[in-house]
N, C-alpha and C positions, 0 to 999 in steps of 0.2 A: 504494500500500500504506500503510495508516494507521500501521503501526509505524515507518515511516521519518520520520514527523513528530515532531521532538524537542520541540515546544512543550509538550504536556501532561506529558510525562515529566520535562522539565527543571523545570517548576514544582513537580511533586510532589517531586522530589529537593531542590529549593531549600527548600521549606517544611518538609520533614522534617528537613533539616540545621539550619534555623532553630530548630525545636523542640529538637533535640538540643543545640545550642550556646548558646542564649539562655535558654530557659525551664527546662530540666531541671537544669542545674548549680546555680542558687541553691536549688532545692527540695532537692536532694541534700545540699548543704552546710549547709542549715538544720537538719538532724537533729543532735541531741545524743546522746551516749552516756551512759547512766545510771551506768555503772561506770567512772569515771575511774581509771587506774592510779595508785597512790600510790607514792612513792619508797621506802618501806620494803619493798615487795614485790620490788623489783629487786635487792636484795642477795642474793648467792649464799649459800645455807646450806651448812654443813659436813656432808658425808655421814657418817652414823653407821655404825660398823663393826658387822657382823652376826656374833654369836658363834654358831657352828654347834654344836648340841647333840650331834652325833655326829662322832667322829673318833678 
């Protein structure tokens, strides 16, 4: 039965993991984000009270 021969499946598994672990991470990490967060935006703003016009 050919599906019991592990040689072709092992090579496919090995080369696919090689691509995932060696080739793709540098490509993903090379991307830069155009909108870097600035420290002014991290400050919590004070909530404004809402005056209800009816009561």
